[in-house]
C-alpha positions in Angstrom: -8.1 8.3 -45.4 -7.0 8.4 -41.8 -10.1 7.9 -40.0 -9.6 4.6 -37.9 -13.4 3.8 -38.0 -13.6 4.3 -41.6 -10.4 2.1 -42.5 -12.1 -0.7 -40.3 -15.2 -0.5 -42.5 -13.1 -0.7 -45.8 -11.3 -3.7 -44.3 -14.5 -5.5 -43.3 -15.7 -4.9 -46.9 -12.4 -6.1 -48.4 -11.8 -2.9 -50.3 -8.2 -2.1 -51.4 -7.1 1.4 -50.3 -3.2 0.9 -50.5 -2.8 4.5 -51.8 -4.9 6.1 -49.0 -7.7 7.3 -51.4 -11.0 5.7 -52.3 -13.2 6.6 -55.3 -16.9 6.2 -54.8 -19.2 5.7 -57.8 -22.9 4.8 -58.2 -24.6 4.2 -61.4 -28.3 4.0 -62.1 -29.6 2.4 -65.4 -32.6 3.3 -67.5 -34.6 0.5 -65.7 -33.9 1.9 -62.3 -31.2 -0.7 -61.3 -28.2 0.8 -59.5 -24.7 -0.3 -58.9 -22.5 1.0 -56.2 -18.5 0.8 -56.4 -15.8 1.8 -54.0 -12.3 1.6 -55.7 -14.0 -0.7 -58.3 -15.4 -3.0 -55.7 -19.1 -3.7 -55.8 -20.9 -2.8 -52.5 -24.5 -2.5 -51.3 -26.4 0.8 -50.8 -26.1 0.4 -47.3 -22.5 -0.2 -47.1 -22.0 2.9 -49.5 -24.1 4.9 -47.1 -22.1 3.7 -44.0 -18.8 4.8 -45.7 -20.4 8.0 -46.9 -21.5 8.9 -43.4 -17.9 8.7 -42.2 -16.6 10.9 -45.0 -19.1 13.5 -46.0 -22.2 15.3 -44.6 -25.2 15.2 -47.1 -27.8 17.4 -45.4 -30.9 19.2 -45.7 -32.3 22.0 -43.6 -32.8 20.0 -40.4 -30.2 17.3 -40.9 -27.0 16.8 -38.7 -24.2 18.9 -39.9 -20.8 18.2 -38.5 -19.2 21.3 -39.7 -21.6 23.3 -37.7 -21.5 21.3 -34.5 -18.9 22.9 -32.1 -18.2 19.4 -30.5 -16.6 18.3 -33.6 -14.6 21.3 -34.6 -11.6 20.5 -32.6 -11.5 17.0 -34.2 -11.7 18.6 -37.7 -9.0 21.0 -37.0 -6.5 18.3 -35.4 -7.3 15.9 -38.3 -6.8 18.8 -40.9 -3.6 19.9 -39.0 -2.3 16.4 -38.5 -2.0 17.0 -34.8 -3.9 14.0 -33.6 -0.7 12.3 -32.4 0.2 15.2 -30.2 -3.4 15.4 -29.0 -3.5 11.7 -28.2 0.0 12.0 -26.3 -1.6 14.9 -24.3 -4.8 13.0 -23.4 -2.8 10.0 -22.3 -0.7 12.2 -19.9 -3.9 14.0 -18.8 -5.7 10.9 -17.7 -2.9 9.6 -15.9 -2.5 13.1 -14.1 -6.3 12.9 -13.2 -5.9 9.4 -11.8 -2.7 10.5 -9.7 -4.7 13.5 -8.4 -7.5 11.1 -7.2 -4.9 8.8 -5.5 -3.4 11.8 -3.7 -6.8 12.9 -2.5 -7.4 9.3 -1.4 -4.2 9.3 0.6 -4.8 12.7 2.0 -8.3 11.6 3.2 -6.7 8.7 5.1 -3.9 10.7 6.5 -5.8 11.6 9.8 -6.5 8.0 10.3 -3.0 7.0 9.6 -1.7 9.6 12.1 -3.8 8.4 14.8 -2.9 4.8 14.1 0.9 5.8 14.3 0.4 7.5 17.5 -1.3 4.5 19.1 1.2 2.0 17.7 4.1 4.4 19.0 2.4 4.4 22.5 2.1 0.6 22.6 5.7 0.1 21.6 6.9 2.5 24.2 4.9 1.0 26.8 6.0 -2.6 26.2 9.7 -1.5 25.7 9.5 0.3 29.1 8.2 -2.7 30.7 11.5 -4.5 29.8 9.8 -7.9 29.8 11.6 -11.3 29.4 9.7 -14.5 28.5 10.6 -16.3 31.8 10.3 -13.5 34.1 6.7 -14.1 35.3 7.6 -17.7 36.3 10.6 -16.4 38.4 8.6 -13.7 39.9 6.0 -16.1 41.0 8.6 -18.5 42.6 10.1 -15.4 44.4 6.7 -14.3 45.6 6.0 -17.8 46.9 9.5 -18.0 48.8 9.0 -14.4 50.3 5.4 -15.2 51.3 6.4 -18.4 53.2 9.8 -17.4 54.2 9.3 -17.8 57.9 7.6 -21.2 57.5 10.5 -22.3 55.3 13.2 -21.1 57.7 11.5 -22.8 60.7 11.3 -26.1 58.7 14.9 -25.9 57.6 16.1 -25.1 61.2 14.1 -27.9 62.7 15.5 -30.3 60.2 19.0 -29.1 61.0 18.5 -29.5 64.7 17.3 -33.0 64.1 20.2 -33.9 62.3 22.9 -32.3 64.3 21.9 -30.8 67.6 19.2 -32.7 69.5 19.6 -35.7 71.4 19.7 -38.6 69.3 20.7 -36.5 66.3 20.8 -38.4 62.9 24.8 -37.6 62.7 25.3 -38.9 66.1 23.3 -42.1 65.5 25.2 -42.6 62.1 28.3 -42.3 63.9 27.6 -44.9 66.5 26.3 -47.2 63.5 29.5 -46.6 61.8 31.7 -47.4 64.8 29.8 -50.6 65.3 30.0 -51.8 61.8 33.6 -50.7 60.8 35.1 -53.8 62.7 33.0 -56.4 61.3 34.5 -56.9 57.9 37.5 -58.3 59.4 35.3 -61.1 61.0 33.0 -61.5 57.8 34.1 -59.8 54.6 30.6 -59.9 53.5 29.7 -56.9 55.6 32.3 -54.7 53.7 29.4 -53.5 51.4 27.2 -52.5 54.3 30.0 -50.6 56.2 30.7 -48.6 52.8 26.9 -47.8 52.6 26.9 -46.7 55.9 30.0 -44.3 55.3 28.2 -43.0 52.2 25.1 -42.3 54.2 27.2 -40.4 56.6 28.8 -38.2 53.8 25.4 -37.4 52.3 24.0 -36.3 55.6 27.0 -34.1 56.2 26.6 -32.5 52.6 22.8 -32.2 53.3 23.7 -30.2 56.7 26.0 -27.9 54.6 23.4 -27.2 51.9 20.5 -26.6 54.5 22.6 -24.0 56.4 23.6 -22.2 53.1 19.9 -22.1 52.2 18.8 -20.9 55.6 21.2 -18.1 55.5 19.9 -17.0 52.0 16.2 -17.0 53.1 14.9 -13.4 52.8 12.5 -11.8 55.4 11.9 -8.7 53.3 8.4 -7.3 53.0 9.5 -4.5 50.7 11.1 -7.0 48.3 7.8 -8.9 48.3 5.9 -5.5 47.5 8.2 -5.0 44.6 7.6 -8.5 43.3 3.8 -8.1 43.6 3.8 -4.8 41.9 5.8 -6.3 39.0 3.5 -9.0 38.7 0.4 -6.7 38.8 2.2 -4.7 35.9 2.7 -7.8 33.8 -0.9 -8.8 34.4 -2.0 -5.4 33.4 -0.1 -5.8 30.0 -1.5 -9.3 29.6 -5.2 -8.2 29.9 -4.4 -5.3 27.6 -2.7 -7.3 24.7 -3.8 -10.9 25.7 -2.1 -14.1 26.2 1.3 -14.3 28.0 4.5 -12.4 27.9 5.6 -14.1 24.7 2.3 -12.9 23.2 2.9 -9.4 24.2 6.5 -9.5 22.8 5.2 -11.0 19.6 2.6 -8.3 19.3 5.3 -5.7 19.7 6.9 -7.1 16.7 3.7 -7.1 14.5 2.9 -3.4 15.4 6.6 -2.4 14.9 6.4 -3.9 11.1 2.9 -2.1 10.7 4.5 1.2 11.9 7.1 0.8 9.3 4.4 0.3 6.7 2.5 3.3 7.8 5.8 5.2 7.6 6.2 4.2 3.9 2.7 5.7 3.5 4.3 9.0 3.8 6.7 8.3 1.2 4.0 7.1 -1.2 2.2 10.5 -0.8 5.4 12.2 -1.6 6.0 9.9 -4.6 2.6 10.7 -6.0 3.2 14.4 -5.4 6.3 14.1 -7.3 4.6 12.3 -10.2 1.8 15.0 -10.2 4.8 17.7 -10.4 6.0 15.9 -13.4 2.6 15.7 -15.1 2.4 19.6 -14.5 5.5 19.9 -16.5 4.7 17.5 -19.3 1.1 18.8 -19.6 2.3 22.3 -19.7 4.6 21.6 -22.7 2.2 19.3 -24.5 -0.9 21.6 -24.1 0.9 24.9 -25.0 2.8 23.4 -27.8 -0.5 21.8 -29.2 -2.4 25.1 -28.8 0.1 27.1 -30.7 0.1 24.4 -33.5 -3.8 24.6 -33.7 -3.6 28.3 -34.0 -1.3 28.1 -36.9 -3.4 25.5 -38.5 -6.4 27.6 -38.0 -5.2 30.4 -40.3 -4.4 27.9 -42.9 -7.8 26.1 -42.4 -9.8 29.4 -42.5 -8.3 30.4 -45.9 -8.9 26.9 -47.5 -12.4 26.6 -46.3 -13.3 30.1 -47.4 -11.7 29.5 -50.8 -13.7 26.2 -51.4 -17.0 27.8 -50.5 -16.4 30.7 -52.6 -15.7 28.5 -55.5 -19.1 26.9 -54.8 -20.6 30.3 -55.2 -20.8 31.5 -51.6 -18.9 34.7 -52.5 -19.5 36.5 -49.1 -18.7 33.7 -46.9 -16.4 34.3 -44.0 -15.1 31.8 -41.4 -13.7 32.6 -38.1 -11.9 29.8 -36.1 -12.4 31.0 -32.4 -10.2 29.8 -29.7 -12.0 30.1 -26.2 -9.5 29.7 -23.3 -11.3 29.5 -20.0 -9.4 31.1 -17.2 -8.8 29.0 -14.0 -7.2 30.9 -11.1 -6.2 27.6 -9.5 -4.8 25.9 -12.6 -1.2 25.3 -13.1 -1.1 26.0 -17.0 0.0 29.6 -17.9 -0.5 30.5 -21.5 -0.1 34.0 -22.5 0.0 35.3 -19.1 -3.3 33.7 -18.0 -3.8 30.5 -16.2 -6.0 28.3 -18.5 -8.3 25.5 -17.6 -7.4 22.0 -19.1 -9.7 19.5 -20.7 -9.2 16.0 -22.4 -8.3 17.6 -25.7 -6.0 20.3 -24.6 -6.3 24.1 -23.8 -9.6 25.6 -24.2 -12.3 25.0 -26.9 -12.6 25.6 -30.5 -15.7 26.8 -32.5 -16.0 27.6 -36.1 -18.1 30.8 -36.9 -19.5 31.6 -40.2 
């Protein structure tokens, strides 16, 4: 006994079958009572029927006949030839192969969307990179724009301040000079004024430094309309990118990092496709070997099975009985399995189908 379902039934009934064989007996007494035994274990008629249905066909003219049902013929031949292990190994590989085919088909169906997305991301990355943005640039440009727009006013105000300090009658420096001259002799009379004299000197020094700084600043003031235009154009470019990508320059640069990572992920998409295709190619090799080996074993088994069944049936009185085990290999022009110089279609049980003809 090798059938898994039959073995499960025997275990449920606590029937010992250590030697792999079972002996079924049913006795009927004169009184009509019957007793069913399987390996000397008492079982009900229902249990015996359940076991019997897994082992033999007891049929009449219209009953189900497993031996005459083509769908069961490959099972019968594989059980007889002990090729179920090879068949199960093939089936496992076959269904993994089908799953990988579907995976590859799904990846290919998304390929067009992936390529469009890659084009968009590459465009955005190039656009942001070409802009050559820096986080503090906008603030610096706004400050420069403000200075350039008001350069004339700034220059006039600085020059006026310098005039007030140094050139006009009653200029600040002249006044401070006179103040200093009046005060510097007083500490010799009253030492308490020493502090005030020093403060006067300090004020003079501060004003002199202020004059130098204002003169330097005035010399650097730009009256440059073309530079103003450049600054305004650059600010317009930055504002355009801000409208497109949202937020500020920091947000734009962060977006660039995110889409760069996404682009790397999309690039791995192609690698995934290549990996799945490699797996499929490996399945082709494995399935070719498994299916052709299984087919040849079945054909050898069929010759032995044919003689065995014919002998058993002749012993039962069917003298003219003949059995043909027919192997039907369906051609598949797009298939990858080559068997006897033909491309043969695969199915979950292997190559082709098997049918017993009496």
